[in-house]
N, C-alpha and C positions, 0 to 999 in steps of 0.2 A: 476385433473380438472385445466383448464387453468385460469389464473387470468387476469383481465383487467389491462390496463396501470394505471388507477386511483387507483385500489386496490394495485398494486405494489408500487406506489408512496406513498400512505398512510402508507403501511407497513414499507417502508424504513424510512419515517419520524418518525414513532413510534419507530423504532429501534434506530435512532439517539437520540431521546428524552430519551428513556430508558437507553441508555449508559451514557448520560449526568447526569441523575438523580442518577444512580448507583455510579457515581464518586463524587456525592455531589456538583455539579457545577450548578450555576444559568445560565440562558440564557445569561445574560450580561457578566458573567465571561468567558464563553466558546466562546462567540462572540468576545470578546477582544483578547482572547488567539489565536483564529483561524484566525482573520483578516476578518471574514465574518461579514458584517454589521448586527446589531441586528435585523432589520426589515426582512432581508433575512433569518437570522437564524430562526426566528419565522415561516416564510413560509416553510422553509426546514423541520422543525419538524411537523408543522400542516398539510401541504398539500403535502409534499415531493417535493416542487417546489424549484428549484435552478439550477445552472449550475454544470457541472461535476467538474469544479474547486472548487466550494463551497463544493461539496461532499468530495473531496479530502482534502480540508482544514479542514473540520469537522472531517474526519477520523484521520488526523494527530493530531489535538487538543485533540481528545478522545483516542489517542493511539490505533487506530484500523486499521492503514494503511496497515498492513500485510494482513488483511482479504480481501482487495480489489482485490487481485490477484485471489481469489476464485470465483469471478464473472464470469470469462471466463477462465476456466482451459484449459490447452493444450489438444488437442485431443489425444486419445490413439494411440500409434504406431501400424501400421498394420503388421509389421514384426520385427524380431530381428535386421536385418540390419538397418532399419529405426531408431529403438531405439538407437542403437550404434552410428549412425550418429548424432542424436540429442545430445547425451551425449558428443560426441567429439566436436560438434559445440559450446556448452555452457561451456565446461571445461576451467578452468583457466590454461593457460600454466605454467608449472613449471619453476621457475628460475634456471638456471644452476649455481651451486656454483663453484667458481674458488678457486684453492689453492692459498694462498698468495705467491706473488713473493719473491724469495730469494733476499735479499739485498746483493749487492756486498761488499765484505770485503775490507776495506781500511786498508792498512798497515801503522802503525804510523811511 
């Protein structure tokens, strides 16, 4: 069943509130920690209203920022070639290690 925008906003607000309560934080404490004004924090929890920036600040303050990536997961690869190309594009290049240079010997 599809949810309306308002239903999703309220659910998200409840999730933010539940996470805050689970961590034993007051609205004032998490507002100060996140940099989100208290009035905005209350709207975020109560109505799900706020900017994307406020949502990100809330997620960081509640140590849930890693879960934001789950909102829009990467689409599945349509072939093995596409999967390998994606992996290559996101791979961190390996640093080449050099052997230390030999120091010239100085005769006394």
